[in-house]
C-alpha positions, 0 to 999 in steps of 0.5 A, a space after each residue: 084678598 090673600 093673607 100674607 101669612 106665608 110671607 111672614 112665615 118664610 123667615 121663620 122657616 129659614 131660621 129653623 132650617 139654616 140657623 139664625 145666628 146673630 152673625 148671619 142676621 147682621 151680615 144679611 142686614 149690613 152686607 158686611 162680614 160680621 162674626 162674633 169671633 172678631 170680638 175675641 181679637 179686639 176688633 169690631 163685630 163687622 169686618 172693615 171693607 177690604 181695601 185695594 190690593 197693594 201695587 205690583 212691583 216693577 221689576 227690571 233686569 240688569 247684569 246682576 239679575 232681576 231687581 224689583 222696585 215697590 216705588 218705581 216713581 222714586 227711581 232716578 232712571 226708569 229702566 224697561 220692565 222685565 214683565 209687560 203683563 197686566 199690573 192691576 185686577 180686572 173689574 171681575 177679578 176685583 169683584 171676586 176678591 171683594 166677595 171672599 
Protein backbone atom coordinates (compact mmCIF):
# COMPACT_ATOMS: atom_id res chain seq x y z
CA UNK A 1 0.00 0.00 0.00
CA UNK A 2 1.37 3.38 -0.96
CA UNK A 3 1.36 6.21 1.49
CA UNK A 4 -0.53 9.40 0.51
CA UNK A 5 2.34 11.61 1.66
CA UNK A 6 3.03 13.09 -1.82
CA UNK A 7 -0.64 14.05 -2.12
CA UNK A 8 -0.53 15.80 1.22
CA UNK A 9 2.65 17.66 0.29
CA UNK A 10 1.17 18.97 -2.96
CA UNK A 11 -0.74 21.87 -1.32
CA UNK A 12 2.36 22.83 0.66
CA UNK A 13 4.49 22.90 -2.50
CA UNK A 14 1.82 24.97 -4.24
CA UNK A 15 1.77 27.46 -1.36
CA UNK A 16 5.54 27.72 -1.39
CA UNK A 17 5.73 28.35 -5.15
CA UNK A 18 2.62 30.44 -5.74
CA UNK A 19 2.14 32.15 -2.40
CA UNK A 20 -0.80 31.34 -0.17
CA UNK A 21 -2.53 34.64 0.27
CA UNK A 22 -5.86 34.38 2.08
CA UNK A 23 -7.44 35.95 -1.00
CA UNK A 24 -6.39 33.08 -3.25
CA UNK A 25 -7.41 30.43 -0.73
CA UNK A 26 -10.83 31.99 -0.20
CA UNK A 27 -11.32 32.40 -3.96
CA UNK A 28 -10.44 28.75 -4.53
CA UNK A 29 -12.79 27.55 -1.79
CA UNK A 30 -15.79 29.77 -2.58
CA UNK A 31 -15.41 30.16 -6.34
CA UNK A 32 -15.94 33.91 -5.97
CA UNK A 33 -13.56 36.82 -6.46
CA UNK A 34 -12.18 37.40 -2.93
CA UNK A 35 -9.78 40.25 -2.22
CA UNK A 36 -8.77 42.13 0.93
CA UNK A 37 -8.80 45.37 -1.08
CA UNK A 38 -12.61 45.14 -1.13
CA UNK A 39 -12.58 45.59 2.65
CA UNK A 40 -10.95 49.02 2.26
CA UNK A 41 -13.89 50.08 0.07
CA UNK A 42 -16.37 49.03 2.80
CA UNK A 43 -17.50 46.04 0.75
CA UNK A 44 -17.58 42.37 1.64
CA UNK A 45 -14.43 40.24 1.40
CA UNK A 46 -15.77 38.29 -1.58
CA UNK A 47 -17.32 40.25 -4.44
CA UNK A 48 -20.94 39.73 -5.36
CA UNK A 49 -21.64 37.74 -8.50
CA UNK A 50 -21.82 39.85 -11.61
CA UNK A 51 -25.41 40.43 -12.72
CA UNK A 52 -26.70 40.36 -16.25
CA UNK A 53 -25.60 43.12 -18.61
CA UNK A 54 -27.97 46.06 -19.07
CA UNK A 55 -30.45 45.78 -21.93
CA UNK A 56 -29.32 47.17 -25.26
CA UNK A 57 -30.91 50.42 -26.43
CA UNK A 58 -33.54 50.39 -29.15
CA UNK A 59 -32.52 52.93 -31.82
CA UNK A 60 -34.79 54.38 -34.49
CA UNK A 61 -34.07 56.82 -37.30
CA UNK A 62 -36.31 59.77 -38.11
CA UNK A 63 -36.00 63.05 -40.00
CA UNK A 64 -34.19 64.57 -37.02
CA UNK A 65 -31.59 61.80 -36.80
CA UNK A 66 -31.14 58.68 -34.74
CA UNK A 67 -32.87 58.38 -31.38
CA UNK A 68 -32.17 55.58 -28.92
CA UNK A 69 -34.63 54.37 -26.32
CA UNK A 70 -33.78 52.50 -23.14
CA UNK A 71 -37.35 51.20 -22.69
CA UNK A 72 -38.98 50.55 -26.10
CA UNK A 73 -41.94 48.94 -24.35
CA UNK A 74 -42.96 52.41 -23.12
CA UNK A 75 -42.93 53.93 -26.63
CA UNK A 76 -46.44 54.68 -27.97
CA UNK A 77 -45.69 53.73 -31.60
CA UNK A 78 -42.74 51.41 -32.01
CA UNK A 79 -40.84 52.27 -35.17
CA UNK A 80 -38.52 49.96 -37.07
CA UNK A 81 -35.17 49.52 -35.37
CA UNK A 82 -32.13 51.03 -37.11
CA UNK A 83 -29.84 48.09 -36.35
CA UNK A 84 -31.19 44.59 -36.57
CA UNK A 85 -28.27 42.68 -35.07
CA UNK A 86 -28.10 40.59 -31.91
CA UNK A 87 -29.35 42.30 -28.77
CA UNK A 88 -28.05 39.83 -26.20
CA UNK A 89 -24.91 37.85 -25.46
CA UNK A 90 -24.36 34.31 -26.63
CA UNK A 91 -23.85 31.70 -23.89
CA UNK A 92 -20.11 31.62 -24.65
CA UNK A 93 -19.85 35.42 -24.42
CA UNK A 94 -21.79 35.44 -21.15
CA UNK A 95 -19.51 32.75 -19.70
CA UNK A 96 -16.43 34.80 -20.68
CA UNK A 97 -17.99 37.93 -19.14
CA UNK A 98 -18.65 36.14 -15.85
CA UNK A 99 -15.02 34.92 -15.65
CA UNK A 100 -13.58 38.44 -15.97
